[in-house]
C-alpha positions in Angstrom: 0.0 0.0 0.0 1.3 3.3 -1.0 2.5 6.2 1.3 3.7 6.2 5.2 1.5 6.2 8.2 1.5 9.6 10.4 0.3 8.9 13.8 -1.0 11.0 16.7 -3.3 14.0 16.8 -0.7 16.7 16.5 1.2 15.3 13.6 -2.2 14.4 11.7 -3.7 17.7 12.4 -0.5 19.6 11.1 -0.4 17.3 8.0 -3.9 18.0 7.3 -3.7 21.8 7.9 -0.4 22.2 5.8 -1.3 20.2 2.8 2.4 19.8 1.6 1.9 15.9 1.5 -0.3 13.8 -0.8 -3.3 12.7 1.6 -4.8 9.3 1.1 -6.7 7.9 4.0 -7.6 8.8 7.7 -8.2 5.8 10.0 -9.7 6.2 13.5 -10.1 3.9 16.1 -13.6 3.1 16.9 -15.1 4.0 20.2 -13.2 7.0 21.1 -14.3 9.7 18.9 -13.7 12.7 21.2 -13.9 16.4 19.7 -10.4 16.5 18.5 -10.9 13.3 16.6 -14.2 14.6 15.0 -12.4 17.8 14.1 -9.8 15.7 12.3 -12.5 13.7 10.6 -14.2 16.9 9.4 -10.9 18.3 8.2 -10.1 15.2 6.2 -13.4 15.0 4.7 -13.5 18.7 3.6 -10.1 18.1 1.6 -11.7 14.9 0.1 -9.6 12.5 2.1 -11.3 9.1 2.7 -12.1 8.6 6.5 -12.8 5.2 8.1 -13.5 4.0 11.4 -12.0 0.7 12.5 -12.6 -1.7 15.3 -10.0 -1.6 18.0 -8.8 -4.9 16.8 -8.5 -3.8 13.3 -6.9 -0.6 14.0 -4.3 -2.2 16.2 -3.2 -4.6 13.4 -2.8 -1.5 11.1 -0.8 0.6 13.7 3.0 0.4 13.7 4.2 -1.6 16.7 5.4 0.4 19.8 4.3 3.6 18.4 1.6 5.9 20.3 -1.2 6.7 18.0 -3.9 8.3 20.1 -6.3 6.3 17.8 -5.6 8.3 14.8 -3.5 7.1 11.5 -3.0 9.1 8.3 -1.8 7.4 5.2 0.0 10.2 3.4 3.0 10.7 0.7 6.6 11.7 1.6 7.1 15.3 2.2 8.5 17.3 -0.9 12.0 18.7 -0.7 12.3 22.2 -2.3 15.4 23.5 -4.0 17.8 25.8 -2.0 16.9 28.5 -4.8 13.3 28.5 -3.4 14.7 29.7 -0.2 16.1 32.9 -1.4 13.6 34.4 -3.5 11.7 36.7 -3.2 14.1 39.4 -1.5 13.3 40.6 2.0 13.7 39.4 5.6 13.7 35.8 6.3 15.4 33.3 8.6 16.9 29.8 7.5 18.4 27.2 9.8 21.1 24.8 8.4 22.4 21.6 10.1 25.7 20.4 9.7 26.1 16.9 10.9 23.0 16.6 13.0 22.1 12.8 12.4 19.7 12.0 15.3 16.0 12.1 14.2 14.8 13.2 17.7 17.3 16.0 17.8 16.3 17.0 14.2 12.6 16.8 15.3 13.2 19.0 18.2 15.1 21.6 16.4 12.5 21.8 13.6 10.0 22.4 16.4 12.2 25.3 17.6 12.8 26.7 14.3 9.2 26.6 13.0 8.1 28.2 16.3 11.1 30.9 15.8 9.2 31.8 12.5 12.2 30.3 10.3 11.4 30.1 6.6 13.2 26.8 5.8 15.5 24.1 7.1 18.8 23.2 5.2 20.2 19.4 5.7 23.1 17.7 3.7 22.3 14.6 1.8 24.7 12.8 3.5 25.0 12.7 7.5 21.4 13.8 7.9 18.0 11.7 8.7 15.3 11.3 6.4 12.1 13.2 7.2 10.4 10.0 8.7 7.5 9.7 10.8 9.7 9.6 13.9 10.9 13.2 12.7 7.4 14.4 12.5 6.4 13.0 15.9 9.4 14.6 17.7 8.6 17.9 16.0 5.0 17.8 17.3 4.1 18.3 13.5 6.3 21.3 12.9 8.2 19.6 10.1 5.0 19.7 8.2 5.0 23.3 8.1 8.8 23.8 7.6 10.1 23.5 4.0 13.4 21.3 4.2 16.0 21.3 1.5 18.9 19.0 1.1 22.1 20.2 -0.6 25.0 17.9 -1.6 27.7 20.5 -0.1 26.8 22.8 2.8 29.6 25.3 2.4 28.7 25.6 -1.3 25.1 26.2 -0.3 25.9 28.9 2.1 28.2 30.7 -0.4 25.2 30.6 -2.7 22.9 32.1 -0.2 25.5 34.9 0.4 25.1 36.1 -3.4 21.5 36.6 -2.4 22.3 39.0 0.5 22.3 36.3 3.5 24.3 36.9 6.4 25.6 33.4 7.7 25.8 33.0 11.4 27.3 30.0 13.0 27.0 28.8 16.5 30.4 27.7 17.7 31.6 27.1 21.3 35.1 28.3 20.1 33.9 31.7 18.8 35.4 34.8 20.3 32.0 36.7 20.1 29.2 36.1 22.7 25.9 36.0 21.3 24.7 38.7 23.6 27.6 40.8 22.9 27.3 41.1 19.1 27.2 44.8 17.8 24.2 46.0 16.2 25.8 46.1 12.8 26.2 42.3 13.1 22.7 41.9 13.0 20.7 41.1 9.9 17.2 39.8 9.2 18.1 38.2 6.1 20.3 35.3 7.7 21.0 31.6 8.1 21.8 30.2 11.4 24.1 27.2 11.2 24.4 24.7 14.1 26.4 21.4 14.3 26.0 18.3 16.1 26.9 18.1 20.1 30.3 17.3 20.4 31.5 17.5 16.7 30.5 20.9 15.9 30.9 22.8 12.7 33.5 21.2 10.2 36.1 23.6 9.2 34.9 24.0 5.7 31.7 25.3 7.0 33.3 27.6 9.4 35.2 29.2 6.6 31.9 30.1 4.9 30.4 31.9 8.0 30.3 35.6 8.2 29.8 35.8 11.9 31.0 33.0 14.5 29.0 33.3 17.9 28.9 31.3 21.0 26.4 30.9 23.8 28.0 31.8 27.4 27.3 29.0 29.6 27.4 29.7 33.1 27.0 26.2 34.4 29.4 23.1 34.4 27.9 21.8 31.3 30.3 22.2 28.1 27.5 22.7 25.6 23.6 22.5 25.2 21.5 20.1 22.9 21.4 21.6 19.3 17.5 22.1 19.9 18.3 24.1 22.8 21.0 25.9 21.3 19.0 26.6 18.3 16.2 28.2 20.5 18.7 30.6 22.3 20.2 31.8 19.1 17.1 32.2 16.9 15.1 34.1 19.5 17.8 36.4 20.5 18.5 37.2 16.9 14.7 37.8 16.5 14.6 39.9 19.5 17.4 42.0 18.0 16.0 42.3 14.5 16.9 45.6 12.9 13.3 45.8 11.5 10.1 45.8 13.1 9.1 42.7 15.6 7.4 40.9 12.5 10.6 41.0 10.6 9.1 42.7 7.6 11.6 45.5 7.2 13.5 45.6 3.9 17.0 46.1 5.0 20.0 46.5 3.1 22.8 43.7 3.0 25.6 44.0 5.6 29.0 44.8 4.0 31.5 42.0 4.0 35.1 42.4 4.8 
């Protein structure tokens, strides 16, 4: 049978709302039709998606083993992957997040949730050393990956340099950076930007570091040496958003920063 099975109310609701996947069939476990499940059934029917209610036994046979479903399964297609060029046009303020060597699906899902919550316009992954956008990633993101366009590139450094030509300023979170996030001068802030994060422990590769315009570090006051990549993303993205040189909605059309 074609497609994959998305499970859980949050993931299914997001997939139905975002409509970035092909949507084939919604299956519901009989005997537990609460208001949330009813709303999903109505949303699916409005989109022309087949809705069926199964007996608990039939639903259990369909559901993936060991996966919490909340009585909801949506058969859908894979998420489309846009081209990197689609992230740079049209001109204007936007935030992208790029990952270098983050290969754990749970970390990817948690980071996607943070990025989407911070208003990021897209996520950039490498073709190698990045997990596929599986059901596990969707669940870990609480459905956020359904909304967040995700492109894959063969070479991250090359992609970053390509985005520079479109007036993006490239920030990299690096524990060895001389500049603290809180102490960056106003001239080092741009609302057209890419935030690059590496895996915990490994950090950013040398070639990626050479492509950065601004290295920054999160000053840690405790005894831990680093943050989980999703926690680091939250700190950096929301601090940069707070210091946007435009209005709080990020709608100012700002000139590019000069490079030296």
